[in-house]
CHARMM internal coordinates of N, CA and C (Angstrom, degrees):
IC EDIT
DIST 1 N 1 CA 1.4675
DIST 1 CA 1 C 1.5132
ANGL 1 N 1 CA 1 C 106.26
DIST 1 C 2 N 1.3301
ANGL 1 CA 1 C 2 N 113.82
DIHE 1 N 1 CA 1 C 2 N 134.43
DIST 2 N 2 CA 1.5447
ANGL 1 C 2 N 2 CA 120.12
DIHE 1 CA 1 C 2 N 2 CA 172.80
DIST 2 CA 2 C 1.4714
ANGL 2 N 2 CA 2 C 108.62
DIHE 1 C 2 N 2 CA 2 C -109.47
DIST 2 C 3 N 1.2729
ANGL 2 CA 2 C 3 N 111.00
DIHE 2 N 2 CA 2 C 3 N 130.93
DIST 3 N 3 CA 1.5986
ANGL 2 C 3 N 3 CA 120.77
DIHE 2 CA 2 C 3 N 3 CA 171.57
DIST 3 CA 3 C 1.5066
ANGL 3 N 3 CA 3 C 110.06
DIHE 2 C 3 N 3 CA 3 C -128.70
DIST 3 C 4 N 1.3943
ANGL 3 CA 3 C 4 N 109.64
DIHE 3 N 3 CA 3 C 4 N 126.80
DIST 4 N 4 CA 1.3623
ANGL 3 C 4 N 4 CA 117.79
DIHE 3 CA 3 C 4 N 4 CA 177.95
DIST 4 CA 4 C 1.5274
ANGL 4 N 4 CA 4 C 113.88
DIHE 3 C 4 N 4 CA 4 C 51.44
DIST 4 C 5 N 1.2925
ANGL 4 CA 4 C 5 N 115.80
DIHE 4 N 4 CA 4 C 5 N 39.08
DIST 5 N 5 CA 1.5221
ANGL 4 C 5 N 5 CA 120.14
DIHE 4 CA 4 C 5 N 5 CA 178.00
DIST 5 CA 5 C 1.4986
ANGL 5 N 5 CA 5 C 116.88
DIHE 4 C 5 N 5 CA 5 C 78.63
DIST 5 C 6 N 1.2872
ANGL 5 CA 5 C 6 N 116.16
DIHE 5 N 5 CA 5 C 6 N 2.25
DIST 6 N 6 CA 1.4335
ANGL 5 C 6 N 6 CA 118.65
DIHE 5 CA 5 C 6 N 6 CA -179.25
DIST 6 CA 6 C 1.4981
ANGL 6 N 6 CA 6 C 109.04
DIHE 5 C 6 N 6 CA 6 C -120.43
DIST 6 C 7 N 1.3885
ANGL 6 CA 6 C 7 N 114.85
DIHE 6 N 6 CA 6 C 7 N 135.74
DIST 7 N 7 CA 1.6018
ANGL 6 C 7 N 7 CA 115.92
DIHE 6 CA 6 C 7 N 7 CA 169.45
DIST 7 CA 7 C 1.3501
ANGL 7 N 7 CA 7 C 116.05
DIHE 6 C 7 N 7 CA 7 C -61.61
DIST 7 C 8 N 1.2945
ANGL 7 CA 7 C 8 N 117.37
DIHE 7 N 7 CA 7 C 8 N 140.47
DIST 8 N 8 CA 1.4192
ANGL 7 C 8 N 8 CA 122.51
DIHE 7 CA 7 C 8 N 8 CA 174.46
DIST 8 CA 8 C 1.5984
ANGL 8 N 8 CA 8 C 112.84
DIHE 7 C 8 N 8 CA 8 C -65.77
DIST 8 C 9 N 1.3346
ANGL 8 CA 8 C 9 N 112.03
DIHE 8 N 8 CA 8 C 9 N 147.41
DIST 9 N 9 CA 1.5225
ANGL 8 C 9 N 9 CA 112.66
DIHE 8 CA 8 C 9 N 9 CA 179.70
DIST 9 CA 9 C 1.5464
ANGL 9 N 9 CA 9 C 111.98
DIHE 8 C 9 N 9 CA 9 C -62.47
DIST 9 C 10 N 1.3789
ANGL 9 CA 9 C 10 N 113.88
DIHE 9 N 9 CA 9 C 10 N -30.48
DIST 10 N 10 CA 1.3877
ANGL 9 C 10 N 10 CA 117.91
DIHE 9 CA 9 C 10 N 10 CA -179.16
DIST 10 CA 10 C 1.5070
ANGL 10 N 10 CA 10 C 120.59
DIHE 9 C 10 N 10 CA 10 C -70.36
DIST 10 C 11 N 1.3128
ANGL 10 CA 10 C 11 N 114.76
DIHE 10 N 10 CA 10 C 11 N -8.84
DIST 11 N 11 CA 1.5265
ANGL 10 C 11 N 11 CA 116.74
DIHE 10 CA 10 C 11 N 11 CA 174.87
DIST 11 CA 11 C 1.4475
ANGL 11 N 11 CA 11 C 114.22
DIHE 10 C 11 N 11 CA 11 C -93.48
DIST 11 C 12 N 1.3428
ANGL 11 CA 11 C 12 N 119.76
DIHE 11 N 11 CA 11 C 12 N 5.19
DIST 12 N 12 CA 1.5534
ANGL 11 C 12 N 12 CA 117.18
DIHE 11 CA 11 C 12 N 12 CA 171.79
DIST 12 CA 12 C 1.4416
ANGL 12 N 12 CA 12 C 108.64
DIHE 11 C 12 N 12 CA 12 C -71.32
DIST 12 C 13 N 1.3519
ANGL 12 CA 12 C 13 N 115.40
DIHE 12 N 12 CA 12 C 13 N 142.09
DIST 13 N 13 CA 1.4853
ANGL 12 C 13 N 13 CA 121.82
DIHE 12 CA 12 C 13 N 13 CA 176.12
DIST 13 CA 13 C 1.4051
ANGL 13 N 13 CA 13 C 106.64
DIHE 12 C 13 N 13 CA 13 C -107.31
DIST 13 C 14 N 1.3156
ANGL 13 CA 13 C 14 N 115.14
DIHE 13 N 13 CA 13 C 14 N 172.67
DIST 14 N 14 CA 1.5422
ANGL 13 C 14 N 14 CA 122.37
DIHE 13 CA 13 C 14 N 14 CA -169.47
DIST 14 CA 14 C 1.5832
ANGL 14 N 14 CA 14 C 106.55
DIHE 13 C 14 N 14 CA 14 C -69.44
DIST 14 C 15 N 1.2981
ANGL 14 CA 14 C 15 N 122.31
DIHE 14 N 14 CA 14 C 15 N -34.98
DIST 15 N 15 CA 1.3813
ANGL 14 C 15 N 15 CA 125.59
DIHE 14 CA 14 C 15 N 15 CA 177.81
DIST 15 CA 15 C 1.5510
ANGL 15 N 15 CA 15 C 112.66
DIHE 14 C 15 N 15 CA 15 C -57.54
DIST 15 C 16 N 1.3412
ANGL 15 CA 15 C 16 N 115.24
DIHE 15 N 15 CA 15 C 16 N -51.38
DIST 16 N 16 CA 1.4473
ANGL 15 C 16 N 16 CA 116.63
DIHE 15 CA 15 C 16 N 16 CA 178.14
DIST 16 CA 16 C 1.5217
ANGL 16 N 16 CA 16 C 114.78
DIHE 15 C 16 N 16 CA 16 C -68.43
DIST 16 C 17 N 1.3584
ANGL 16 CA 16 C 17 N 116.68
DIHE 16 N 16 CA 16 C 17 N -23.45
DIST 17 N 17 CA 1.4582
ANGL 16 C 17 N 17 CA 120.96
DIHE 16 CA 16 C 17 N 17 CA 174.98
DIST 17 CA 17 C 1.4665
ANGL 17 N 17 CA 17 C 107.28
DIHE 16 C 17 N 17 CA 17 C -70.46
DIST 17 C 18 N 1.3941
ANGL 17 CA 17 C 18 N 118.42
DIHE 17 N 17 CA 17 C 18 N -49.19
DIST 18 N 18 CA 1.4339
ANGL 17 C 18 N 18 CA 121.90
DIHE 17 CA 17 C 18 N 18 CA -178.56
DIST 18 CA 18 C 1.4991
ANGL 18 N 18 CA 18 C 109.56
DIHE 17 C 18 N 18 CA 18 C -58.28
DIST 18 C 19 N 1.3751
ANGL 18 CA 18 C 19 N 121.80
DIHE 18 N 18 CA 18 C 19 N -43.64
DIST 19 N 19 CA 1.3902
ANGL 18 C 19 N 19 CA 126.16
DIHE 18 CA 18 C 19 N 19 CA -178.30
DIST 19 CA 19 C 1.4844
ANGL 19 N 19 CA 19 C 110.94
DIHE 18 C 19 N 19 CA 19 C -63.66
DIST 19 C 20 N 1.3857
ANGL 19 CA 19 C 20 N 115.23
DIHE 19 N 19 CA 19 C 20 N -37.18
DIST 20 N 20 CA 1.5034
ANGL 19 C 20 N 20 CA 121.84
DIHE 19 CA 19 C 20 N 20 CA -173.26
DIST 20 CA 20 C 1.5378
ANGL 20 N 20 CA 20 C 102.60
DIHE 19 C 20 N 20 CA 20 C -71.71
DIST 20 C 21 N 1.2669
ANGL 20 CA 20 C 21 N 121.68
DIHE 20 N 20 CA 20 C 21 N -39.58
DIST 21 N 21 CA 1.4827
ANGL 20 C 21 N 21 CA 123.12
DIHE 20 CA 20 C 21 N 21 CA 178.76
DIST 21 CA 21 C 1.5179
ANGL 21 N 21 CA 21 C 112.41
DIHE 20 C 21 N 21 CA 21 C -59.15
DIST 21 C 22 N 1.2828
ANGL 21 CA 21 C 22 N 116.83
DIHE 21 N 21 CA 21 C 22 N -42.92
DIST 22 N 22 CA 1.3255
ANGL 21 C 22 N 22 CA 121.87
DIHE 21 CA 21 C 22 N 22 CA -179.18
DIST 22 CA 22 C 1.6153
ANGL 22 N 22 CA 22 C 110.48
DIHE 21 C 22 N 22 CA 22 C -66.86
DIST 22 C 23 N 1.2196
ANGL 22 CA 22 C 23 N 120.82
DIHE 22 N 22 CA 22 C 23 N -31.61
DIST 23 N 23 CA 1.5163
ANGL 22 C 23 N 23 CA 124.22
DIHE 22 CA 22 C 23 N 23 CA -173.79
DIST 23 CA 23 C 1.6782
ANGL 23 N 23 CA 23 C 111.53
DIHE 22 C 23 N 23 CA 23 C -97.43
DIST 23 C 24 N 1.2624
ANGL 23 CA 23 C 24 N 110.20
DIHE 23 N 23 CA 23 C 24 N 0.59
DIST 24 N 24 CA 1.5144
ANGL 23 C 24 N 24 CA 113.12
DIHE 23 CA 23 C 24 N 24 CA -179.18
DIST 24 CA 24 C 1.4445
ANGL 24 N 24 CA 24 C 113.30
DIHE 23 C 24 N 24 CA 24 C -53.36
DIST 24 C 25 N 1.3439
ANGL 24 CA 24 C 25 N 119.10
DIHE 24 N 24 CA 24 C 25 N -46.95
DIST 25 N 25 CA 1.4527
ANGL 24 C 25 N 25 CA 117.88
DIHE 24 CA 24 C 25 N 25 CA -175.01
DIST 25 CA 25 C 1.6238
ANGL 25 N 25 CA 25 C 111.44
DIHE 24 C 25 N 25 CA 25 C -63.55
DIST 25 C 26 N 1.2065
ANGL 25 CA 25 C 26 N 117.39
DIHE 25 N 25 CA 25 C 26 N -45.88
DIST 26 N 26 CA 1.6082
ANGL 25 C 26 N 26 CA 119.44
DIHE 25 CA 25 C 26 N 26 CA 176.88
DIST 26 CA 26 C 1.5317
ANGL 26 N 26 CA 26 C 110.15
DIHE 25 C 26 N 26 CA 26 C -65.82
DIST 26 C 27 N 1.2939
ANGL 26 CA 26 C 27 N 114.74
DIHE 26 N 26 CA 26 C 27 N -36.09
DIST 27 N 27 CA 1.4887
ANGL 26 C 27 N 27 CA 120.25
DIHE 26 CA 26 C 27 N 27 CA -170.06
DIST 27 CA 27 C 1.5518
ANGL 27 N 27 CA 27 C 102.74
DIHE 26 C 27 N 27 CA 27 C -76.95
DIST 27 C 28 N 1.4001
ANGL 27 CA 27 C 28 N 120.93
DIHE 27 N 27 CA 27 C 28 N -36.54
DIST 28 N 28 CA 1.4949
ANGL 27 C 28 N 28 CA 115.61
DIHE 27 CA 27 C 28 N 28 CA 179.11
DIST 28 CA 28 C 1.4810
ANGL 28 N 28 CA 28 C 111.11
DIHE 27 C 28 N 28 CA 28 C -69.03
DIST 28 C 29 N 1.2840
ANGL 28 CA 28 C 29 N 119.64
DIHE 28 N 28 CA 28 C 29 N -37.24
DIST 29 N 29 CA 1.5129
ANGL 28 C 29 N 29 CA 125.52
DIHE 28 CA 28 C 29 N 29 CA 176.22
DIST 29 CA 29 C 1.5907
ANGL 29 N 29 CA 29 C 104.76
DIHE 28 C 29 N 29 CA 29 C -58.57
DIST 29 C 30 N 1.2078
ANGL 29 CA 29 C 30 N 120.15
DIHE 29 N 29 CA 29 C 30 N -49.05
DIST 30 N 30 CA 1.5087
ANGL 29 C 30 N 30 CA 124.01
DIHE 29 CA 29 C 30 N 30 CA -174.10
DIST 30 CA 30 C 1.5568
ANGL 30 N 30 CA 30 C 107.92
DIHE 29 C 30 N 30 CA 30 C -66.33
DIST 30 C 31 N 1.3058
ANGL 30 CA 30 C 31 N 112.51
DIHE 30 N 30 CA 30 C 31 N -42.35
DIST 31 N 31 CA 1.5392
ANGL 30 C 31 N 31 CA 121.04
DIHE 30 CA 30 C 31 N 31 CA 178.24
DIST 31 CA 31 C 1.4666
ANGL 31 N 31 CA 31 C 109.80
DIHE 30 C 31 N 31 CA 31 C -60.83
DIST 31 C 32 N 1.2762
ANGL 31 CA 31 C 32 N 119.99
DIHE 31 N 31 CA 31 C 32 N -47.62
DIST 32 N 32 CA 1.5135
ANGL 31 C 32 N 32 CA 127.90
DIHE 31 CA 31 C 32 N 32 CA 173.63
DIST 32 CA 32 C 1.4844
ANGL 32 N 32 CA 32 C 109.61
DIHE 31 C 32 N 32 CA 32 C -55.78
DIST 32 C 33 N 1.2311
ANGL 32 CA 32 C 33 N 122.69
DIHE 32 N 32 CA 32 C 33 N -49.18
DIST 33 N 33 CA 1.4603
ANGL 32 C 33 N 33 CA 127.08
DIHE 32 CA 32 C 33 N 33 CA 179.42
DIST 33 CA 33 C 1.5561
ANGL 33 N 33 CA 33 C 108.17
DIHE 32 C 33 N 33 CA 33 C -62.02
DIST 33 C 34 N 1.3194
ANGL 33 CA 33 C 34 N 115.81
DIHE 33 N 33 CA 33 C 34 N -51.37
DIST 34 N 34 CA 1.4792
ANGL 33 C 34 N 34 CA 116.98
DIHE 33 CA 33 C 34 N 34 CA 178.08
DIST 34 CA 34 C 1.5962
ANGL 34 N 34 CA 34 C 113.02
DIHE 33 C 34 N 34 CA 34 C -59.11
DIST 34 C 35 N 1.1705
ANGL 34 CA 34 C 35 N 112.06
DIHE 34 N 34 CA 34 C 35 N -47.20
DIST 35 N 35 CA 1.5625
ANGL 34 C 35 N 35 CA 117.80
DIHE 34 CA 34 C 35 N 35 CA 177.42
DIST 35 CA 35 C 1.5230
ANGL 35 N 35 CA 35 C 111.92
DIHE 34 C 35 N 35 CA 35 C -54.63
DIST 35 C 36 N 1.4282
ANGL 35 CA 35 C 36 N 113.95
DIHE 35 N 35 CA 35 C 36 N -51.24
DIST 36 N 36 CA 1.4002
ANGL 35 C 36 N 36 CA 118.33
DIHE 35 CA 35 C 36 N 36 CA 175.83
DIST 36 CA 36 C 1.5247
ANGL 36 N 36 CA 36 C 117.17
DIHE 35 C 36 N 36 CA 36 C -55.16
DIST 36 C 37 N 1.3733
ANGL 36 CA 36 C 37 N 112.09
DIHE 36 N 36 CA 36 C 37 N -41.23
DIST 37 N 37 CA 1.4061
ANGL 36 C 37 N 37 CA 119.77
DIHE 36 CA 36 C 37 N 37 CA 177.07
DIST 37 CA 37 C 1.5177
ANGL 37 N 37 CA 37 C 111.47
DIHE 36 C 37 N 37 CA 37 C -65.00
DIST 37 C 38 N 1.2181
ANGL 37 CA 37 C 38 N 115.96
DIHE 37 N 37 CA 37 C 38 N -46.70
DIST 38 N 38 CA 1.5441
ANGL 37 C 38 N 38 CA 121.71
DIHE 37 CA 37 C 38 N 38 CA 176.69
DIST 38 CA 38 C 1.4974
ANGL 38 N 38 CA 38 C 113.29
DIHE 37 C 38 N 38 CA 38 C -58.16
DIST 38 C 39 N 1.3628
ANGL 38 CA 38 C 39 N 116.78
DIHE 38 N 38 CA 38 C 39 N -44.99
DIST 39 N 39 CA 1.3942
ANGL 38 C 39 N 39 CA 122.99
DIHE 38 CA 38 C 39 N 39 CA -175.19
DIST 39 CA 39 C 1.5015
ANGL 39 N 39 CA 39 C 105.98
DIHE 38 C 39 N 39 CA 39 C -64.69
DIST 39 C 40 N 1.4524
ANGL 39 CA 39 C 40 N 115.26
DIHE 39 N 39 CA 39 C 40 N -43.41
DIST 40 N 40 CA 1.4566
ANGL 39 C 40 N 40 CA 118.55
DIHE 39 CA 39 C 40 N 40 CA -175.70
DIST 40 CA 40 C 1.4781
ANGL 40 N 40 CA 40 C 110.38
DIHE 39 C 40 N 40 CA 40 C -62.22
DIST 40 C 41 N 1.3697
ANGL 40 CA 40 C 41 N 110.91
DIHE 40 N 40 CA 40 C 41 N -41.03
DIST 41 N 41 CA 1.5467
ANGL 40 C 41 N 41 CA 114.74
DIHE 40 CA 40 C 41 N 41 CA 178.70
DIST 41 CA 41 C 1.4677
ANGL 41 N 41 CA 41 C 116.45
DIHE 40 C 41 N 41 CA 41 C -64.18
DIST 41 C 42 N 1.3414
ANGL 41 CA 41 C 42 N 116.73
DIHE 41 N 41 CA 41 C 42 N -35.96
DIST 42 N 42 CA 1.4226
ANGL 41 C 42 N 42 CA 121.39
DIHE 41 CA 41 C 42 N 42 CA 177.13
DIST 42 CA 42 C 1.4700
ANGL 42 N 42 CA 42 C 108.69
DIHE 41 C 42 N 42 CA 42 C -67.64
DIST 42 C 43 N 1.3332
ANGL 42 CA 42 C 43 N 116.28
DIHE 42 N 42 CA 42 C 43 N -39.40
DIST 43 N 43 CA 1.4950
ANGL 42 C 43 N 43 CA 117.22
DIHE 42 CA 42 C 43 N 43 CA -175.69
DIST 43 CA 43 C 1.5289
ANGL 43 N 43 CA 43 C 105.11
DIHE 42 C 43 N 43 CA 43 C -65.81
DIST 43 C 44 N 1.3425
ANGL 43 CA 43 C 44 N 123.26
DIHE 43 N 43 CA 43 C 44 N -42.64
DIST 44 N 44 CA 1.5244
ANGL 43 C 44 N 44 CA 122.67
DIHE 43 CA 43 C 44 N 44 CA 174.73
DIST 44 CA 44 C 1.4560
ANGL 44 N 44 CA 44 C 113.85
DIHE 43 C 44 N 44 CA 44 C -57.54
DIST 44 C 45 N 1.2883
ANGL 44 CA 44 C 45 N 115.32
DIHE 44 N 44 CA 44 C 45 N -40.62
DIST 45 N 45 CA 1.5553
ANGL 44 C 45 N 45 CA 117.42
DIHE 44 CA 44 C 45 N 45 CA -177.47
DIST 45 CA 45 C 1.4160
ANGL 45 N 45 CA 45 C 104.77
DIHE 44 C 45 N 45 CA 45 C -68.19
DIST 45 C 46 N 1.2743
ANGL 45 CA 45 C 46 N 123.33
DIHE 45 N 45 CA 45 C 46 N -49.19
DIST 46 N 46 CA 1.4503
ANGL 45 C 46 N 46 CA 121.41
DIHE 45 CA 45 C 46 N 46 CA 178.85
DIST 46 CA 46 C 1.5099
ANGL 46 N 46 CA 46 C 116.59
DIHE 45 C 46 N 46 CA 46 C -61.16
DIST 46 C 47 N 1.3431
ANGL 46 CA 46 C 47 N 120.24
DIHE 46 N 46 CA 46 C 47 N -31.86
DIST 47 N 47 CA 1.3190
ANGL 46 C 47 N 47 CA 121.42
DIHE 46 CA 46 C 47 N 47 CA 174.64
DIST 47 CA 47 C 1.4556
ANGL 47 N 47 CA 47 C 112.39
DIHE 46 C 47 N 47 CA 47 C -71.74
DIST 47 C 48 N 1.2358
ANGL 47 CA 47 C 48 N 121.44
DIHE 47 N 47 CA 47 C 48 N -36.64
DIST 48 N 48 CA 1.4710
ANGL 47 C 48 N 48 CA 127.72
DIHE 47 CA 47 C 48 N 48 CA 171.84
DIST 48 CA 48 C 1.4753
ANGL 48 N 48 CA 48 C 109.10
DIHE 47 C 48 N 48 CA 48 C -62.45
DIST 48 C 49 N 1.2698
ANGL 48 CA 48 C 49 N 121.85
DIHE 48 N 48 CA 48 C 49 N -51.15
DIST 49 N 49 CA 1.4232
ANGL 48 C 49 N 49 CA 123.72
DIHE 48 CA 48 C 49 N 49 CA 176.35
DIST 49 CA 49 C 1.5134
ANGL 49 N 49 CA 49 C 116.96
DIHE 48 C 49 N 49 CA 49 C -55.92
DIST 49 C 50 N 1.3333
ANGL 49 CA 49 C 50 N 116.09
DIHE 49 N 49 CA 49 C 50 N -41.34
DIST 50 N 50 CA 1.4959
ANGL 49 C 50 N 50 CA 121.57
DIHE 49 CA 49 C 50 N 50 CA 172.25
DIST 50 CA 50 C 1.4542
ANGL 50 N 50 CA 50 C 111.87
DIHE 49 C 50 N 50 CA 50 C -63.26
DIST 50 C 51 N 1.2379
ANGL 50 CA 50 C 51 N 120.35
DIHE 50 N 50 CA 50 C 51 N -40.86
DIST 51 N 51 CA 1.4572
ANGL 50 C 51 N 51 CA 121.55
DIHE 50 CA 50 C 51 N 51 CA -179.46
DIST 51 CA 51 C 1.5324
ANGL 51 N 51 CA 51 C 110.85
DIHE 50 C 51 N 51 CA 51 C -67.64
DIST 51 C 52 N 1.3119
ANGL 51 CA 51 C 52 N 117.56
DIHE 51 N 51 CA 51 C 52 N -49.06
DIST 52 N 52 CA 1.3850
ANGL 51 C 52 N 52 CA 121.76
DIHE 51 CA 51 C 52 N 52 CA 166.16
DIST 52 CA 52 C 1.4600
ANGL 52 N 52 CA 52 C 124.52
DIHE 51 C 52 N 52 CA 52 C -51.01
DIST 52 C 53 N 1.3291
ANGL 52 CA 52 C 53 N 111.38
DIHE 52 N 52 CA 52 C 53 N -41.63
DIST 53 N 53 CA 1.4854
ANGL 52 C 53 N 53 CA 118.25
DIHE 52 CA 52 C 53 N 53 CA 175.39
DIST 53 CA 53 C 1.5223
ANGL 53 N 53 CA 53 C 112.26
DIHE 52 C 53 N 53 CA 53 C -69.22
DIST 53 C 54 N 1.3521
ANGL 53 CA 53 C 54 N 118.45
DIHE 53 N 53 CA 53 C 54 N -35.59
DIST 54 N 54 CA 1.4192
ANGL 53 C 54 N 54 CA 121.59
DIHE 53 CA 53 C 54 N 54 CA 174.88
DIST 54 CA 54 C 1.4972
ANGL 54 N 54 CA 54 C 114.73
DIHE 53 C 54 N 54 CA 54 C -59.71
DIST 54 C 55 N 1.4292
ANGL 54 CA 54 C 55 N 109.47
DIHE 54 N 54 CA 54 C 55 N -45.22
DIST 55 N 55 CA 1.4203
ANGL 54 C 55 N 55 CA 117.07
DIHE 54 CA 54 C 55 N 55 CA -175.36
DIST 55 CA 55 C 1.5987
ANGL 55 N 55 CA 55 C 106.77
DIHE 54 C 55 N 55 CA 55 C -69.59
DIST 55 C 56 N 1.2176
ANGL 55 CA 55 C 56 N 119.13
DIHE 55 N 55 CA 55 C 56 N -40.05
DIST 56 N 56 CA 1.4175
ANGL 55 C 56 N 56 CA 123.94
DIHE 55 CA 55 C 56 N 56 CA -179.53
DIST 56 CA 56 C 1.5027
ANGL 56 N 56 CA 56 C 111.43
DIHE 55 C 56 N 56 CA 56 C -65.85
DIST 56 C 57 N 1.2673
ANGL 56 CA 56 C 57 N 116.25
DIHE 56 N 56 CA 56 C 57 N -32.81
DIST 57 N 57 CA 1.5490
ANGL 56 C 57 N 57 CA 123.38
DIHE 56 CA 56 C 57 N 57 CA 178.22
DIST 57 CA 57 C 1.4702
ANGL 57 N 57 CA 57 C 108.13
DIHE 56 C 57 N 57 CA 57 C -70.84
DIST 57 C 58 N 1.3837
ANGL 57 CA 57 C 58 N 113.86
DIHE 57 N 57 CA 57 C 58 N -45.61
DIST 58 N 58 CA 1.4749
ANGL 57 C 58 N 58 CA 115.23
DIHE 57 CA 57 C 58 N 58 CA 175.74
DIST 58 CA 58 C 1.5234
ANGL 58 N 58 CA 58 C 117.50
DIHE 57 C 58 N 58 CA 58 C -57.49
DIST 58 C 59 N 1.3579
ANGL 58 CA 58 C 59 N 114.96
DIHE 58 N 58 CA 58 C 59 N -45.97
DIST 59 N 59 CA 1.3843
ANGL 58 C 59 N 59 CA 120.50
DIHE 58 CA 58 C 59 N 59 CA -178.60
DIST 59 CA 59 C 1.5798
ANGL 59 N 59 CA 59 C 111.02
DIHE 58 C 59 N 59 CA 59 C -71.56
DIST 59 C 60 N 1.3057
ANGL 59 CA 59 C 60 N 115.85
DIHE 59 N 59 CA 59 C 60 N -30.35
DIST 60 N 60 CA 1.4662
ANGL 59 C 60 N 60 CA 114.53
DIHE 59 CA 59 C 60 N 60 CA 173.01
DIST 60 CA 60 C 1.4465
ANGL 60 N 60 CA 60 C 114.47
DIHE 59 C 60 N 60 CA 60 C -67.93
DIST 60 C 61 N 1.3988
ANGL 60 CA 60 C 61 N 113.82
DIHE 60 N 60 CA 60 C 61 N -36.80
DIST 61 N 61 CA 1.5808
ANGL 60 C 61 N 61 CA 118.74
DIHE 60 CA 60 C 61 N 61 CA 177.24
DIST 61 CA 61 C 1.5213
ANGL 61 N 61 CA 61 C 109.11
DIHE 60 C 61 N 61 CA 61 C -64.76
DIST 61 C 62 N 1.3354
ANGL 61 CA 61 C 62 N 117.84
DIHE 61 N 61 CA 61 C 62 N -38.24
DIST 62 N 62 CA 1.4715
ANGL 61 C 62 N 62 CA 121.39
DIHE 61 CA 61 C 62 N 62 CA -175.93
DIST 62 CA 62 C 1.6026
ANGL 62 N 62 CA 62 C 105.13
DIHE 61 C 62 N 62 CA 62 C -69.02
DIST 62 C 63 N 1.3603
ANGL 62 CA 62 C 63 N 118.58
DIHE 62 N 62 CA 62 C 63 N -35.66
DIST 63 N 63 CA 1.4691
ANGL 62 C 63 N 63 CA 115.00
DIHE 62 CA 62 C 63 N 63 CA -178.14
DIST 63 CA 63 C 1.5558
ANGL 63 N 63 CA 63 C 108.16
DIHE 62 C 63 N 63 CA 63 C -72.09
DIST 63 C 64 N 1.3231
ANGL 63 CA 63 C 64 N 115.91
DIHE 63 N 63 CA 63 C 64 N -41.07
DIST 64 N 64 CA 1.4583
ANGL 63 C 64 N 64 CA 117.24
DIHE 63 CA 63 C 64 N 64 CA -178.19
DIST 64 CA 64 C 1.5703
ANGL 64 N 64 CA 64 C 108.56
DIHE 63 C 64 N 64 CA 64 C -62.39
DIST 64 C 65 N 1.3370
ANGL 64 CA 64 C 65 N 117.47
DIHE 64 N 64 CA 64 C 65 N -37.97
DIST 65 N 65 CA 1.5893
ANGL 64 C 65 N 65 CA 121.92
DIHE 64 CA 64 C 65 N 65 CA -179.80
DIST 65 CA 65 C 1.4369
ANGL 65 N 65 CA 65 C 105.76
DIHE 64 C 65 N 65 CA 65 C -61.33
DIST 65 C 66 N 1.4049
ANGL 65 CA 65 C 66 N 121.43
DIHE 65 N 65 CA 65 C 66 N -44.28
DIST 66 N 66 CA 1.4052
ANGL 65 C 66 N 66 CA 121.36
DIHE 65 CA 65 C 66 N 66 CA -175.47
DIST 66 CA 66 C 1.5482
ANGL 66 N 66 CA 66 C 113.40
DIHE 65 C 66 N 66 CA 66 C -69.82
DIST 66 C 67 N 1.3394
ANGL 66 CA 66 C 67 N 114.65
DIHE 66 N 66 CA 66 C 67 N -36.59
DIST 67 N 67 CA 1.4414
ANGL 66 C 67 N 67 CA 119.17
DIHE 66 CA 66 C 67 N 67 CA 173.91
DIST 67 CA 67 C 1.6073
ANGL 67 N 67 CA 67 C 110.47
DIHE 66 C 67 N 67 CA 67 C -61.27
DIST 67 C 68 N 1.3190
ANGL 67 CA 67 C 68 N 111.48
DIHE 67 N 67 CA 67 C 68 N -46.63
DIST 68 N 68 CA 1.4476
ANGL 67 C 68 N 68 CA 113.66
DIHE 67 CA 67 C 68 N 68 CA 177.27
DIST 68 CA 68 C 1.4222
ANGL 68 N 68 CA 68 C 117.60
DIHE 67 C 68 N 68 CA 68 C -60.77
DIST 68 C 69 N 1.4480
ANGL 68 CA 68 C 69 N 117.50
DIHE 68 N 68 CA 68 C 69 N -38.42
DIST 69 N 69 CA 1.4951
ANGL 68 C 69 N 69 CA 122.67
DIHE 68 CA 68 C 69 N 69 CA 177.76
DIST 69 CA 69 C 1.5250
ANGL 69 N 69 CA 69 C 107.53
DIHE 68 C 69 N 69 CA 69 C -64.05
DIST 69 C 70 N 1.3659
ANGL 69 CA 69 C 70 N 115.91
DIHE 69 N 69 CA 69 C 70 N -43.74
DIST 70 N 70 CA 1.5539
ANGL 69 C 70 N 70 CA 117.74
DIHE 69 CA 69 C 70 N 70 CA -175.33
DIST 70 CA 70 C 1.4117
ANGL 70 N 70 CA 70 C 111.92
DIHE 69 C 70 N 70 CA 70 C -67.46
DIST 70 C 71 N 1.3485
ANGL 70 CA 70 C 71 N 117.58
DIHE 70 N 70 CA 70 C 71 N -31.70
DIST 71 N 71 CA 1.5219
ANGL 70 C 71 N 71 CA 121.05
DIHE 70 CA 70 C 71 N 71 CA 177.98
DIST 71 CA 71 C 1.4537
ANGL 71 N 71 CA 71 C 109.83
DIHE 70 C 71 N 71 CA 71 C -70.08
DIST 71 C 72 N 1.3792
ANGL 71 CA 71 C 72 N 117.36
DIHE 71 N 71 CA 71 C 72 N -39.96
DIST 72 N 72 CA 1.4374
ANGL 71 C 72 N 72 CA 125.71
DIHE 71 CA 71 C 72 N 72 CA -178.74
DIST 72 CA 72 C 1.5554
ANGL 72 N 72 CA 72 C 110.30
DIHE 71 C 72 N 72 CA 72 C -60.81
DIST 72 C 73 N 1.3678
ANGL 72 CA 72 C 73 N 112.56
DIHE 72 N 72 CA 72 C 73 N -45.22
DIST 73 N 73 CA 1.4876
ANGL 72 C 73 N 73 CA 120.45
DIHE 72 CA 72 C 73 N 73 CA 177.75
DIST 73 CA 73 C 1.4876
ANGL 73 N 73 CA 73 C 111.42
DIHE 72 C 73 N 73 CA 73 C -62.92
DIST 73 C 74 N 1.3689
ANGL 73 CA 73 C 74 N 112.58
DIHE 73 N 73 CA 73 C 74 N -46.63
DIST 74 N 74 CA 1.4930
ANGL 73 C 74 N 74 CA 113.22
DIHE 73 CA 73 C 74 N 74 CA -177.73
DIST 74 CA 74 C 1.4192
ANGL 74 N 74 CA 74 C 118.58
DIHE 73 C 74 N 74 CA 74 C -69.35
DIST 74 C 75 N 1.3666
ANGL 74 CA 74 C 75 N 117.72
DIHE 74 N 74 CA 74 C 75 N -23.81
DIST 75 N 75 CA 1.4051
ANGL 74 C 75 N 75 CA 119.09
DIHE 74 CA 74 C 75 N 75 CA 170.51
DIST 75 CA 75 C 1.5230
ANGL 75 N 75 CA 75 C 122.49
DIHE 74 C 75 N 75 CA 75 C -86.82
DIST 75 C 76 N 1.3072
ANGL 75 CA 75 C 76 N 118.39
DIHE 75 N 75 CA 75 C 76 N -2.92
DIST 76 N 76 CA 1.3888
ANGL 75 C 76 N 76 CA 134.10
DIHE 75 CA 75 C 76 N 76 CA 170.23
DIST 76 CA 76 C 1.5191
ANGL 76 N 76 CA 76 C 118.30
DIHE 75 C 76 N 76 CA 76 C -74.87
END
COOR INIT
IC SEED 1 N 1 CA 1 C
IC BUILD
């Protein structure tokens, strides 16, 4: 049975379970490498987003300061 694009755990047969047990050592290593790569990628994305957010916040603050100064000058 397939639910949301994933095979149900109940559909595994004993042959695939035996094969999976034999490949666990290599699969674990591969999974660790993939997870490490994924986490490093996420860290880079978050770092880039943080830098962009800080730059945007600085620019927004500058714009608000200019607006405030121009309002002060026009009311004087």
